[in-house]
All heavy atoms as TSV, in Angstrom:
chain	resi	resn	atom	element	x	y	z
A	1	MET	N	N	25.776	16.578	18.526
A	1	MET	CA	C	26.267	16.796	17.141
A	1	MET	C	C	25.577	15.689	16.248
A	1	MET	O	O	25.490	14.530	16.639
A	1	MET	CB	C	27.728	16.676	17.091
A	1	MET	CG	C	28.398	16.857	15.792
A	1	MET	SD	S	30.117	16.906	16.037
A	1	MET	CE	C	30.721	17.785	14.748
A	2	ALA	N	N	24.998	16.128	15.146
A	2	ALA	CA	C	24.181	15.189	14.233
A	2	ALA	C	C	25.180	14.377	13.371
A	2	ALA	O	O	26.320	14.772	13.054
A	2	ALA	CB	C	23.442	16.094	13.289
A	3	ASN	N	N	24.800	13.196	13.122
A	3	ASN	CA	C	25.578	12.259	12.290
A	3	ASN	C	C	25.470	12.788	10.881
A	3	ASN	O	O	24.370	12.896	10.095
A	3	ASN	CB	C	24.971	10.867	12.335
A	3	ASN	CG	C	25.743	9.773	11.636
A	3	ASN	OD1	O	26.686	10.069	10.953
A	3	ASN	ND2	N	25.364	8.629	11.826
A	4	LYS	N	N	26.596	13.119	10.184
A	4	LYS	CA	C	26.636	13.620	8.951
A	4	LYS	C	C	26.445	12.525	7.846
A	4	LYS	O	O	26.177	12.955	6.704
A	4	LYS	CB	C	27.967	14.260	8.640
A	4	LYS	CG	C	28.039	15.602	9.579
A	4	LYS	CD	C	29.226	16.366	9.395
A	4	LYS	CE	C	29.326	17.553	10.220
A	4	LYS	NZ	N	30.217	18.523	9.769
A	5	ALA	N	N	26.474	11.273	8.181
A	5	ALA	CA	C	26.437	10.213	7.201
A	5	ALA	C	C	25.488	9.081	7.833
A	5	ALA	O	O	25.920	7.951	8.160
A	5	ALA	CB	C	27.726	9.640	6.850
A	6	PRO	N	N	24.200	9.445	8.118
A	6	PRO	CA	C	23.366	8.376	8.781
A	6	PRO	C	C	23.092	7.110	7.914
A	6	PRO	O	O	23.005	7.259	6.701
A	6	PRO	CB	C	22.049	9.184	8.991
A	6	PRO	CG	C	22.051	10.293	7.943
A	6	PRO	CD	C	23.521	10.574	7.737
A	7	ASN	N	N	22.925	6.095	8.478
A	7	ASN	CA	C	22.692	4.835	7.840
A	7	ASN	C	C	21.241	4.545	7.813
A	7	ASN	O	O	20.545	4.207	8.686
A	7	ASN	CB	C	23.530	3.658	8.551
A	7	ASN	CG	C	23.204	2.423	7.878
A	7	ASN	OD1	O	22.688	2.251	6.825
A	7	ASN	ND2	N	23.713	1.319	8.463
A	8	THR	N	N	20.576	4.929	6.685
A	8	THR	CA	C	19.167	4.852	6.420
A	8	THR	C	C	18.814	3.608	5.517
A	8	THR	O	O	17.643	3.430	5.267
A	8	THR	CB	C	18.656	6.070	5.842
A	8	THR	OG1	O	19.291	6.298	4.559
A	8	THR	CG2	C	18.819	7.294	6.683
A	9	GLU	N	N	19.885	2.827	5.213
A	9	GLU	CA	C	19.572	1.674	4.424
A	9	GLU	C	C	18.454	0.780	4.884
A	9	GLU	O	O	17.560	0.375	4.106
A	9	GLU	CB	C	20.880	0.966	4.195
A	9	GLU	CG	C	20.897	-0.034	3.006
A	9	GLU	CD	C	22.190	-0.648	2.817
A	9	GLU	OE1	O	23.219	0.144	2.817
A	9	GLU	OE2	O	22.358	-1.839	2.778
A	10	GLY	N	N	18.446	0.440	6.045
A	10	GLY	CA	C	17.512	-0.493	6.712
A	10	GLY	C	C	16.209	-0.098	6.685
A	10	GLY	O	O	15.057	-0.592	6.406
A	11	ILE	N	N	16.002	1.411	7.059
A	11	ILE	CA	C	14.625	1.979	7.074
A	11	ILE	C	C	14.112	2.044	5.704
A	11	ILE	O	O	12.843	1.739	5.478
A	11	ILE	CB	C	14.843	3.281	7.680
A	11	ILE	CG1	C	15.202	3.341	9.075
A	11	ILE	CG2	C	13.480	4.251	7.439
A	11	ILE	CD1	C	15.524	4.666	9.756
A	12	LEU	N	N	14.882	2.354	4.702
A	12	LEU	CA	C	14.329	2.473	3.344
A	12	LEU	C	C	13.945	1.050	2.826
A	12	LEU	O	O	13.040	0.916	2.080
A	12	LEU	CB	C	15.428	2.987	2.325
A	12	LEU	CG	C	15.733	4.518	2.534
A	12	LEU	CD1	C	17.041	4.953	1.672
A	12	LEU	CD2	C	14.589	5.379	2.312
A	13	LYS	N	N	14.813	0.110	3.067
A	13	LYS	CA	C	14.434	-1.409	2.747
A	13	LYS	C	C	13.029	-1.700	3.394
A	13	LYS	O	O	12.225	-2.404	2.645
A	13	LYS	CB	C	15.544	-2.354	3.280
A	13	LYS	CG	C	15.403	-3.790	2.760
A	13	LYS	CD	C	16.496	-4.612	3.159
A	13	LYS	CE	C	16.218	-6.064	2.717
A	13	LYS	NZ	N	17.347	-6.967	3.078
A	14	HIS	N	N	12.876	-1.419	4.641
A	14	HIS	CA	C	11.641	-1.748	5.266
A	14	HIS	C	C	10.456	-0.998	4.708
A	14	HIS	O	O	9.429	-1.597	4.463
A	14	HIS	CB	C	11.713	-1.481	6.798
A	14	HIS	CG	C	10.483	-1.687	7.543
A	14	HIS	ND1	N	10.008	-2.883	7.862
A	14	HIS	CD2	C	9.472	-0.737	7.973
A	14	HIS	CE1	C	8.735	-2.713	8.375
A	14	HIS	NE2	N	8.427	-1.363	8.577
A	15	TRP	N	N	10.498	0.237	4.357
A	15	TRP	CA	C	9.512	1.117	3.761
A	15	TRP	C	C	9.137	0.467	2.370
A	15	TRP	O	O	8.045	0.415	2.131
A	15	TRP	CB	C	10.034	2.542	3.672
A	15	TRP	CG	C	9.087	3.457	2.986
A	15	TRP	CD1	C	7.842	3.900	3.459
A	15	TRP	CD2	C	9.191	3.962	1.685
A	15	TRP	NE1	N	7.296	4.732	2.613
A	15	TRP	CE2	C	8.172	4.775	1.464
A	15	TRP	CE3	C	10.219	3.847	0.604
A	15	TRP	CZ2	C	7.955	5.399	0.179
A	15	TRP	CZ3	C	10.051	4.417	-0.586
A	15	TRP	CH2	C	8.880	5.379	-0.785
A	16	LYS	N	N	10.200	0.149	1.505
A	16	LYS	CA	C	9.855	-0.464	0.221
A	16	LYS	C	C	9.156	-1.683	0.409
A	16	LYS	O	O	8.103	-1.999	-0.317
A	16	LYS	CB	C	11.126	-0.541	-0.504
A	16	LYS	CG	C	11.788	0.759	-0.899
A	16	LYS	CD	C	12.911	0.497	-1.766
A	16	LYS	CE	C	13.628	1.872	-2.151
A	16	LYS	NZ	N	14.873	1.743	-2.905
A	17	GLY	N	N	9.491	-2.614	1.349
A	17	GLY	CA	C	8.781	-3.887	1.552
A	17	GLY	C	C	7.367	-3.680	1.907
A	17	GLY	O	O	6.528	-4.384	1.504
A	18	LYS	N	N	7.195	-2.716	2.867
A	18	LYS	CA	C	5.800	-2.444	3.345
A	18	LYS	C	C	4.966	-1.963	2.137
A	18	LYS	O	O	3.691	-2.272	2.034
A	18	LYS	CB	C	5.892	-1.419	4.425
A	18	LYS	CG	C	4.596	-1.197	5.182
A	18	LYS	CD	C	4.846	-0.273	6.375
A	18	LYS	CE	C	3.513	-0.018	7.056
A	18	LYS	NZ	N	3.609	0.888	8.216
A	19	THR	N	N	5.588	-1.110	1.373
A	19	THR	CA	C	4.788	-0.428	0.306
A	19	THR	C	C	4.320	-1.681	-0.770
A	19	THR	O	O	3.269	-1.788	-1.280
A	19	THR	CB	C	5.613	0.473	-0.534
A	19	THR	OG1	O	5.893	1.630	0.419
A	19	THR	CG2	C	4.821	1.096	-1.721
A	20	GLU	N	N	5.305	-2.558	-1.096
A	20	GLU	CA	C	5.037	-3.607	-1.921
A	20	GLU	C	C	3.984	-4.555	-1.375
A	20	GLU	O	O	3.169	-5.086	-2.105
A	20	GLU	CB	C	6.395	-4.491	-2.200
A	20	GLU	CG	C	7.361	-3.720	-3.118
A	20	GLU	CD	C	6.937	-3.420	-4.484
A	20	GLU	OE1	O	6.218	-4.229	-5.079
A	20	GLU	OE2	O	7.252	-2.299	-4.923
A	21	TYR	N	N	4.068	-4.916	-0.106
A	21	TYR	CA	C	3.067	-5.647	0.574
A	21	TYR	C	C	1.696	-5.094	0.377
A	21	TYR	O	O	0.690	-5.638	0.083
A	21	TYR	CB	C	3.319	-5.843	1.991
A	21	TYR	CG	C	2.379	-6.615	2.831
A	21	TYR	CD1	C	2.241	-7.957	2.593
A	21	TYR	CD2	C	1.554	-5.959	3.760
A	21	TYR	CE1	C	1.213	-8.662	3.279
A	21	TYR	CE2	C	0.594	-6.756	4.489
A	21	TYR	CZ	C	0.495	-8.034	4.244
A	21	TYR	OH	O	-0.455	-8.664	4.943
A	22	SER	N	N	1.624	-3.684	0.593
A	22	SER	CA	C	0.318	-3.005	0.513
A	22	SER	C	C	-0.286	-3.098	-0.962
A	22	SER	O	O	-1.473	-3.094	-1.144
A	22	SER	CB	C	0.423	-1.520	1.022
A	22	SER	OG	O	0.742	-1.495	2.356
A	23	ILE	N	N	0.669	-2.911	-1.856
A	23	ILE	CA	C	0.174	-2.920	-3.280
A	23	ILE	C	C	-0.333	-4.262	-3.758
A	23	ILE	O	O	-1.281	-4.382	-4.355
A	23	ILE	CB	C	1.412	-2.676	-4.302
A	23	ILE	CG1	C	1.768	-1.137	-4.127
A	23	ILE	CG2	C	1.141	-2.932	-5.725
A	23	ILE	CD1	C	3.047	-0.698	-4.861
A	24	GLN	N	N	0.299	-5.401	-3.054
A	24	GLN	CA	C	-0.134	-6.731	-3.226
A	24	GLN	C	C	-1.576	-6.909	-2.750
A	24	GLN	O	O	-2.392	-7.535	-3.281
A	24	GLN	CB	C	0.741	-7.682	-2.657
A	24	GLN	CG	C	0.397	-9.197	-2.988
A	24	GLN	CD	C	1.491	-10.108	-2.183
A	24	GLN	OE1	O	2.447	-9.695	-1.699
A	24	GLN	NE2	N	1.093	-11.402	-2.234
A	25	LYS	N	N	-1.752	-6.318	-1.628
A	25	LYS	CA	C	-3.036	-6.390	-0.978
A	25	LYS	C	C	-4.203	-5.757	-1.761
A	25	LYS	O	O	-5.272	-6.117	-1.906
A	25	LYS	CB	C	-2.996	-5.831	0.509
A	25	LYS	CG	C	-2.360	-6.570	1.548
A	25	LYS	CD	C	-2.583	-6.122	2.973
A	25	LYS	CE	C	-2.762	-4.620	3.117
A	25	LYS	NZ	N	-2.799	-4.339	4.601
A	26	VAL	N	N	-3.861	-4.561	-2.259
A	26	VAL	CA	C	-4.730	-3.942	-3.239
A	26	VAL	C	C	-5.065	-4.759	-4.419
A	26	VAL	O	O	-6.268	-4.834	-4.914
A	26	VAL	CB	C	-4.120	-2.513	-3.594
A	26	VAL	CG1	C	-4.998	-1.869	-4.674
A	26	VAL	CG2	C	-4.130	-1.634	-2.360
A	27	ASP	N	N	-4.039	-5.358	-5.016
A	27	ASP	CA	C	-4.343	-6.234	-6.278
A	27	ASP	C	C	-5.169	-7.371	-5.955
A	27	ASP	O	O	-6.218	-7.608	-6.575
A	27	ASP	CB	C	-2.914	-6.662	-6.669
A	27	ASP	CG	C	-2.078	-5.792	-7.493
A	27	ASP	OD1	O	-2.657	-4.679	-7.873
A	27	ASP	OD2	O	-0.924	-5.936	-7.678
A	28	GLU	N	N	-4.965	-7.944	-4.719
A	28	GLU	CA	C	-5.883	-9.095	-4.345
A	28	GLU	C	C	-7.275	-8.559	-3.958
A	28	GLU	O	O	-8.277	-9.294	-4.443
A	28	GLU	CB	C	-5.313	-9.700	-3.076
A	28	GLU	CG	C	-3.961	-10.450	-3.384
A	28	GLU	CD	C	-3.306	-10.922	-2.077
A	28	GLU	OE1	O	-3.967	-10.811	-1.049
A	28	GLU	OE2	O	-2.186	-11.530	-2.133
A	29	ALA	N	N	-7.479	-7.509	-3.428
A	29	ALA	CA	C	-8.729	-6.877	-3.186
A	29	ALA	C	C	-9.501	-6.587	-4.528
A	29	ALA	O	O	-10.571	-6.850	-4.583
A	29	ALA	CB	C	-8.633	-5.627	-2.377
A	30	LEU	N	N	-8.808	-6.076	-5.429
A	30	LEU	CA	C	-9.379	-5.807	-6.764
A	30	LEU	C	C	-9.927	-6.904	-7.525
A	30	LEU	O	O	-10.940	-7.050	-8.014
A	30	LEU	CB	C	-8.455	-4.946	-7.630
A	30	LEU	CG	C	-8.274	-3.518	-7.343
A	30	LEU	CD1	C	-7.066	-2.874	-8.084
A	30	LEU	CD2	C	-9.494	-2.719	-7.454
A	31	LYS	N	N	-9.050	-8.087	-7.452
A	31	LYS	CA	C	-9.380	-9.282	-8.097
A	31	LYS	C	C	-10.607	-9.918	-7.382
A	31	LYS	O	O	-11.605	-10.360	-8.069
A	31	LYS	CB	C	-8.184	-10.352	-7.998
A	31	LYS	CG	C	-7.057	-9.932	-8.914
A	31	LYS	CD	C	-5.925	-10.935	-8.652
A	31	LYS	CE	C	-4.618	-10.521	-9.489
A	31	LYS	NZ	N	-3.483	-11.384	-9.156
A	32	TYR	N	N	-10.641	-9.775	-6.116
A	32	TYR	CA	C	-11.849	-10.314	-5.339
A	32	TYR	C	C	-13.070	-9.544	-5.746
A	32	TYR	O	O	-14.123	-10.131	-5.945
A	32	TYR	CB	C	-11.606	-10.192	-3.883
A	32	TYR	CG	C	-12.708	-10.626	-2.957
A	32	TYR	CD1	C	-13.045	-11.872	-2.673
A	32	TYR	CD2	C	-13.669	-9.523	-2.522
A	32	TYR	CE1	C	-14.149	-12.190	-1.881
A	32	TYR	CE2	C	-14.739	-9.874	-1.680
A	32	TYR	CZ	C	-14.967	-11.180	-1.422
A	32	TYR	OH	O	-16.140	-11.495	-0.635
A	33	MET	N	N	-12.896	-8.160	-5.806
A	33	MET	CA	C	-14.098	-7.468	-6.109
A	33	MET	C	C	-14.586	-7.588	-7.512
A	33	MET	O	O	-15.786	-7.539	-7.754
A	33	MET	CB	C	-13.648	-5.816	-5.807
A	33	MET	CG	C	-13.447	-5.547	-4.317
A	33	MET	SD	S	-12.779	-3.934	-4.054
A	33	MET	CE	C	-14.382	-3.109	-3.960
A	34	ILE	N	N	-13.665	-7.776	-8.418
A	34	ILE	CA	C	-14.123	-7.997	-9.837
A	34	ILE	C	C	-14.841	-9.401	-9.892
A	34	ILE	O	O	-15.931	-9.503	-10.618
A	34	ILE	CB	C	-12.865	-7.954	-10.760
A	34	ILE	CG1	C	-12.344	-6.507	-10.890
A	34	ILE	CG2	C	-13.192	-8.503	-12.134
A	34	ILE	CD1	C	-11.064	-6.428	-11.573
A	35	LYS	N	N	-14.330	-10.442	-9.322
A	35	LYS	CA	C	-14.923	-11.712	-9.283
A	35	LYS	C	C	-16.195	-11.764	-8.677
A	35	LYS	O	O	-17.112	-12.350	-9.221
A	35	LYS	CB	C	-13.994	-12.746	-8.504
A	35	LYS	CG	C	-14.364	-14.058	-8.452
A	35	LYS	CD	C	-13.433	-14.999	-7.733
A	35	LYS	CE	C	-13.977	-16.352	-7.592
A	35	LYS	NZ	N	-13.170	-17.248	-6.829
A	36	ASN	N	N	-16.440	-10.901	-7.615
A	36	ASN	CA	C	-17.823	-10.924	-7.005
A	36	ASN	C	C	-18.629	-9.684	-7.458
A	36	ASN	O	O	-19.671	-9.454	-6.773
A	36	ASN	CB	C	-17.553	-10.843	-5.406
A	36	ASN	CG	C	-16.974	-12.180	-4.897
A	36	ASN	OD1	O	-17.492	-13.278	-5.088
A	36	ASN	ND2	N	-15.717	-12.072	-4.484
A	37	GLN	N	N	-18.202	-9.018	-8.514
A	37	GLN	CA	C	-19.051	-8.007	-9.097
A	37	GLN	C	C	-19.355	-6.975	-8.131
A	37	GLN	O	O	-20.532	-6.473	-8.021
A	37	GLN	CB	C	-20.245	-8.588	-9.765
A	37	GLN	CG	C	-19.878	-9.501	-11.002
A	37	GLN	CD	C	-21.002	-10.053	-11.728
A	37	GLN	OE1	O	-22.138	-10.142	-11.177
A	37	GLN	NE2	N	-20.779	-10.555	-12.949
A	38	LEU	N	N	-18.393	-6.581	-7.195
A	38	LEU	CA	C	-18.753	-5.535	-6.301
A	38	LEU	C	C	-18.312	-4.107	-6.902
A	38	LEU	O	O	-17.557	-4.012	-7.839
A	38	LEU	CB	C	-17.859	-5.739	-5.008
A	38	LEU	CG	C	-18.028	-7.052	-4.301
A	38	LEU	CD1	C	-17.025	-7.172	-3.290
A	38	LEU	CD2	C	-19.545	-7.138	-3.731
A	39	ASN	N	N	-18.934	-3.049	-6.354
A	39	ASN	CA	C	-18.663	-1.766	-6.756
A	39	ASN	C	C	-17.151	-1.346	-6.542
A	39	ASN	O	O	-16.773	-1.730	-5.348
A	39	ASN	CB	C	-19.391	-0.760	-6.130
A	39	ASN	CG	C	-20.841	-0.729	-6.646
A	39	ASN	OD1	O	-21.085	-1.186	-7.700
A	39	ASN	ND2	N	-21.900	-0.351	-5.802
A	40	ILE	N	N	-16.464	-0.799	-7.408
A	40	ILE	CA	C	-15.073	-0.470	-7.316
A	40	ILE	C	C	-14.952	1.046	-7.318
A	40	ILE	O	O	-15.326	1.646	-8.248
A	40	ILE	CB	C	-14.099	-1.068	-8.380
A	40	ILE	CG1	C	-14.200	-2.667	-8.139
A	40	ILE	CG2	C	-12.784	-0.652	-8.191
A	40	ILE	CD1	C	-13.409	-3.486	-9.237
A	41	ASN	N	N	-14.515	1.538	-6.213
A	41	ASN	CA	C	-14.153	3.017	-6.100
A	41	ASN	C	C	-13.031	3.136	-4.984
A	41	ASN	O	O	-12.637	2.101	-4.401
A	41	ASN	CB	C	-15.381	3.923	-5.846
A	41	ASN	CG	C	-15.987	3.403	-4.546
A	41	ASN	OD1	O	-15.453	3.348	-3.529
A	41	ASN	ND2	N	-17.342	3.305	-4.618
A	42	PHE	N	N	-12.537	4.412	-4.885
A	42	PHE	CA	C	-11.321	4.472	-3.917
A	42	PHE	C	C	-11.876	4.065	-2.456
A	42	PHE	O	O	-10.996	3.366	-1.767
A	42	PHE	CB	C	-10.862	5.987	-3.773
A	42	PHE	CG	C	-9.931	6.206	-5.045
A	42	PHE	CD1	C	-10.365	6.951	-6.164
A	42	PHE	CD2	C	-8.679	5.751	-4.932
A	42	PHE	CE1	C	-9.533	7.149	-7.039
A	42	PHE	CE2	C	-7.792	6.102	-6.058
A	42	PHE	CZ	C	-8.321	6.753	-7.085
A	43	ASN	N	N	-12.981	4.293	-2.039
A	43	ASN	CA	C	-13.466	4.047	-0.759
A	43	ASN	C	C	-13.669	2.523	-0.584
A	43	ASN	O	O	-13.097	1.912	0.567
A	43	ASN	CB	C	-14.827	4.710	-0.371
A	43	ASN	CG	C	-14.651	6.178	-0.150
A	43	ASN	OD1	O	-13.583	6.638	0.278
A	43	ASN	ND2	N	-15.730	6.851	-0.550
A	44	SER	N	N	-14.199	1.840	-1.419
A	44	SER	CA	C	-14.538	0.392	-1.238
A	44	SER	C	C	-13.129	-0.310	-1.480
A	44	SER	O	O	-12.911	-1.400	-0.719
A	44	SER	CB	C	-15.484	-0.066	-2.306
A	44	SER	OG	O	-15.070	0.098	-3.691
A	45	VAL	N	N	-12.304	0.059	-2.313
A	45	VAL	CA	C	-10.941	-0.653	-2.422
A	45	VAL	C	C	-10.061	-0.532	-1.191
A	45	VAL	O	O	-9.583	-1.424	-0.672
A	45	VAL	CB	C	-10.318	-0.180	-3.724
A	45	VAL	CG1	C	-8.858	-0.764	-3.707
A	45	VAL	CG2	C	-10.937	-0.635	-4.941
A	46	ALA	N	N	-10.030	0.737	-0.657
A	46	ALA	CA	C	-9.366	1.053	0.573
A	46	ALA	C	C	-9.889	0.197	1.797
A	46	ALA	O	O	-9.011	-0.416	2.456
A	46	ALA	CB	C	-9.415	2.506	0.837
A	47	GLU	N	N	-11.178	0.007	1.914
A	47	GLU	CA	C	-11.748	-0.731	2.990
A	47	GLU	C	C	-11.421	-2.167	2.735
A	47	GLU	O	O	-11.153	-2.910	3.667
A	47	GLU	CB	C	-13.293	-0.452	2.913
A	47	GLU	CG	C	-13.934	-1.076	4.067
A	47	GLU	CD	C	-15.494	-0.918	4.164
A	47	GLU	OE1	O	-15.879	0.214	3.676
A	47	GLU	OE2	O	-16.223	-1.770	4.539
A	48	GLN	N	N	-11.638	-2.645	1.574
A	48	GLN	CA	C	-11.345	-4.047	1.295
A	48	GLN	C	C	-9.946	-4.515	1.489
A	48	GLN	O	O	-9.628	-5.524	2.015
A	48	GLN	CB	C	-11.840	-4.376	-0.205
A	48	GLN	CG	C	-11.716	-5.988	-0.575
A	48	GLN	CD	C	-12.813	-6.782	0.207
A	48	GLN	OE1	O	-13.892	-6.322	0.354
A	48	GLN	NE2	N	-12.321	-7.993	0.471
A	49	ALA	N	N	-9.012	-3.583	1.040
A	49	ALA	CA	C	-7.495	-3.908	1.072
A	49	ALA	C	C	-6.977	-3.509	2.434
A	49	ALA	O	O	-5.672	-3.932	2.720
A	49	ALA	CB	C	-6.798	-3.157	-0.013
A	50	LYS	N	N	-7.725	-2.889	3.163
A	50	LYS	CA	C	-7.287	-2.296	4.505
A	50	LYS	C	C	-6.069	-1.318	4.474
A	50	LYS	O	O	-5.031	-1.628	5.031
A	50	LYS	CB	C	-6.975	-3.365	5.487
A	50	LYS	CG	C	-8.356	-4.207	5.856
A	50	LYS	CD	C	-8.049	-5.353	6.808
A	50	LYS	CE	C	-9.300	-6.153	7.227
A	50	LYS	NZ	N	-10.342	-6.207	6.326
A	51	VAL	N	N	-6.070	-0.436	3.360
A	51	VAL	CA	C	-5.157	0.530	3.179
A	51	VAL	C	C	-5.845	1.959	3.207
A	51	VAL	O	O	-7.066	1.931	3.133
A	51	VAL	CB	C	-4.370	0.435	2.013
A	51	VAL	CG1	C	-3.543	-1.004	1.873
A	51	VAL	CG2	C	-5.153	0.449	0.741
A	52	SER	N	N	-5.062	2.924	3.333
A	52	SER	CA	C	-5.604	4.251	3.362
A	52	SER	C	C	-5.941	4.742	1.857
A	52	SER	O	O	-5.364	4.255	1.005
A	52	SER	CB	C	-4.735	5.306	4.113
A	52	SER	OG	O	-3.575	5.460	3.260
A	53	LYS	N	N	-6.920	5.582	1.787
A	53	LYS	CA	C	-7.185	6.183	0.524
A	53	LYS	C	C	-5.963	7.020	-0.097
A	53	LYS	O	O	-5.814	6.974	-1.205
A	53	LYS	CB	C	-8.379	7.181	0.626
A	53	LYS	CG	C	-9.773	6.392	0.556
A	53	LYS	CD	C	-10.932	7.206	0.366
A	53	LYS	CE	C	-11.210	8.183	1.515
A	53	LYS	NZ	N	-12.357	9.075	1.340
A	54	GLY	N	N	-5.318	7.656	0.903
A	54	GLY	CA	C	-4.028	8.438	0.599
A	54	GLY	C	C	-3.085	7.421	-0.220
A	54	GLY	O	O	-2.447	7.878	-1.213
A	55	PHE	N	N	-2.958	6.313	0.389
A	55	PHE	CA	C	-2.059	5.306	-0.260
A	55	PHE	C	C	-2.429	4.982	-1.634
A	55	PHE	O	O	-1.553	4.898	-2.613
A	55	PHE	CB	C	-1.913	3.970	0.549
A	55	PHE	CG	C	-1.124	2.938	-0.032
A	55	PHE	CD1	C	0.248	2.935	0.127
A	55	PHE	CD2	C	-1.725	1.916	-0.879
A	55	PHE	CE1	C	1.083	1.898	-0.400
A	55	PHE	CE2	C	-0.809	0.946	-1.458
A	55	PHE	CZ	C	0.566	1.001	-1.259
A	56	LEU	N	N	-3.735	4.789	-1.925
A	56	LEU	CA	C	-4.279	4.447	-3.253
A	56	LEU	C	C	-3.962	5.583	-4.165
A	56	LEU	O	O	-3.609	5.453	-5.327
A	56	LEU	CB	C	-5.789	4.211	-3.226
A	56	LEU	CG	C	-6.158	2.893	-2.537
A	56	LEU	CD1	C	-7.695	2.791	-2.458
A	56	LEU	CD2	C	-5.594	1.736	-3.120
A	57	TYR	N	N	-4.166	6.944	-3.791
A	57	TYR	CA	C	-4.013	8.158	-4.542
A	57	TYR	C	C	-2.528	8.207	-4.917
A	57	TYR	O	O	-2.176	8.552	-6.099
A	57	TYR	CB	C	-4.386	9.399	-3.911
A	57	TYR	CG	C	-6.036	9.436	-3.734
A	57	TYR	CD1	C	-6.479	9.904	-2.415
A	57	TYR	CD2	C	-6.769	9.376	-4.718
A	57	TYR	CE1	C	-7.814	9.910	-2.154
A	57	TYR	CE2	C	-8.238	9.508	-4.487
A	57	TYR	CZ	C	-8.654	9.710	-3.298
A	57	TYR	OH	O	-10.061	9.882	-3.020
A	58	LYS	N	N	-1.622	7.902	-3.902
A	58	LYS	CA	C	-0.163	7.983	-4.171
A	58	LYS	C	C	0.392	6.887	-5.156
A	58	LYS	O	O	1.311	7.064	-5.813
A	58	LYS	CB	C	0.493	8.109	-2.936
A	58	LYS	CG	C	0.341	9.284	-2.108
A	58	LYS	CD	C	1.103	9.284	-0.843
A	58	LYS	CE	C	0.760	10.452	-0.008
A	58	LYS	NZ	N	1.401	10.218	1.335
A	59	ASN	N	N	-0.213	5.801	-5.062
A	59	ASN	CA	C	0.351	4.579	-5.776
A	59	ASN	C	C	-0.614	4.051	-6.770
A	59	ASN	O	O	-0.572	3.228	-7.378
A	59	ASN	CB	C	0.676	3.493	-4.842
A	59	ASN	CG	C	1.761	3.895	-3.813
A	59	ASN	OD1	O	2.877	4.031	-4.154
A	59	ASN	ND2	N	1.349	3.983	-2.562
């Protein structure tokens, strides 16, 4: 029998924290790339920040 009131609070908190951490990594990668005059596109930012291109598209 399925739980009709599952406790998903912890999972959602972890997911939001992970997303915020990834956004911070992207911001730092962009600052680094601007400072060093590197080409900026979805591929290069994803590689520098070590996140997926899908993450960049969604956020």
